[in-house]
C-alpha positions as CSV (number, residue, x, y, z in Angstrom):
1,M,14.9,22.2,-178.7
2,H,13.4,25.5,-177.7
3,S,10.8,25.9,-175.0
4,V,8.4,28.3,-176.6
5,T,5.3,29.6,-174.8
6,L,2.7,31.9,-176.3
7,Y,0.3,33.9,-174.1
8,H,-2.7,35.1,-176.0
9,T,-6.4,35.6,-176.2
10,E,-8.6,33.8,-178.8
11,W,-10.1,37.0,-180.2
12,C,-6.9,39.1,-180.7
13,P,-6.0,39.5,-184.4
14,E,-2.3,39.8,-183.7
15,C,-2.4,36.6,-181.6
16,V,-4.1,34.8,-184.4
17,L,-1.3,36.0,-186.7
18,V,1.4,34.7,-184.3
19,R,-0.3,31.4,-183.9
20,S,-0.7,31.0,-187.6
21,L,3.0,31.6,-188.2
22,L,3.9,29.1,-185.4
23,D,1.8,26.5,-187.1
24,E,3.1,27.3,-190.6
25,L,6.7,27.0,-189.4
26,E,5.8,23.9,-187.5
27,I,7.3,25.3,-184.2
28,E,6.0,23.4,-181.2
29,Y,4.8,25.7,-178.5
30,K,2.8,25.8,-175.3
31,S,-0.4,27.8,-175.7
32,V,-1.7,29.8,-172.7
33,T,-5.0,31.5,-173.2
34,V,-5.3,34.5,-170.9
35,P,-8.3,36.4,-169.6
36,T,-9.9,38.9,-172.0
37,V,-9.8,41.7,-169.4
38,R,-6.3,43.2,-169.1
39,P,-6.1,43.7,-165.4
40,F,-6.8,40.0,-164.9
41,R,-3.8,39.0,-166.9
42,K,-1.6,38.7,-163.9
43,Q,0.5,35.9,-165.4
44,V,1.3,38.1,-168.4
45,F,2.3,41.0,-166.2
46,E,4.6,38.8,-164.1
47,I,6.4,37.6,-167.2
48,S,6.5,40.8,-169.3
49,G,5.8,43.8,-167.0
50,Q,2.7,44.7,-169.0
51,Y,-0.8,43.3,-169.8
52,Y,-0.9,43.3,-173.6
53,V,-0.9,40.1,-175.8
54,P,0.6,38.4,-177.6
55,V,3.6,37.6,-175.4
56,L,6.1,35.0,-176.6
57,V,8.6,33.4,-174.2
58,D,11.5,31.5,-175.7
59,G,13.8,30.4,-172.9
60,D,15.1,33.6,-171.3
61,T,13.8,35.8,-174.1
62,V,10.4,37.6,-173.6
63,L,8.9,39.4,-176.6
64,T,5.9,41.6,-176.4
65,E,5.7,43.3,-179.8
66,T,4.1,41.4,-182.6
67,S,6.7,42.4,-185.2
68,D,9.5,41.3,-182.8
69,I,7.7,38.0,-182.2
70,L,7.3,37.3,-186.0
71,D,10.9,38.2,-186.7
72,H,12.0,35.9,-183.8
73,L,10.0,33.0,-185.1
74,D,11.4,33.4,-188.7
75,A,14.9,33.4,-187.2
76,L,14.1,30.4,-185.1
77,A,12.8,28.5,-188.1
78,S,15.8,29.5,-190.2
79,T,18.1,28.3,-187.5
80,A,16.3,25.0,-187.3
81,S,16.5,24.5,-191.1
82,E,20.3,25.0,-191.0
83,A,20.8,22.1,-188.6
84,T,23.8,19.9,-189.3
85,P,23.2,16.6,-191.1
86,E,23.7,14.7,-187.8
87,E,20.8,16.8,-186.2
88,Q,18.4,16.2,-189.2
89,E,16.2,13.2,-189.2
90,P,17.1,10.6,-191.9
91,V,15.0,10.6,-195.0
92,E,14.0,7.3,-196.5
93,D,14.7,6.7,-200.1
94,P,12.3,4.0,-201.4
95,V,13.5,4.3,-205.0
96,H,17.1,3.3,-204.2
97,E,16.3,1.1,-201.2
98,N,16.6,-2.2,-203.0
99,L,19.7,-1.5,-205.1
100,P,22.7,-3.8,-204.6
């Protein structure tokens, strides 16, 4: 399981795009809303060396470009969908459940 954190503002269109993809792909993430004024985004600067959002942190990976974030999320979802059968949750089959 990945530990994904998204630093964003509520008004940022690129942030909305990233949050939408996270939700669409059903990737769990920690949402950190940062101040609107860039110089007050000290937490973002400490993590990424710059003040712009969105910033996605996935383990040791820090991404600051929206296109890189979207590509990373697609790859993350693709990897999750390729999980081995042992890693996938069992699916109930009510049609064949009562067969001898």
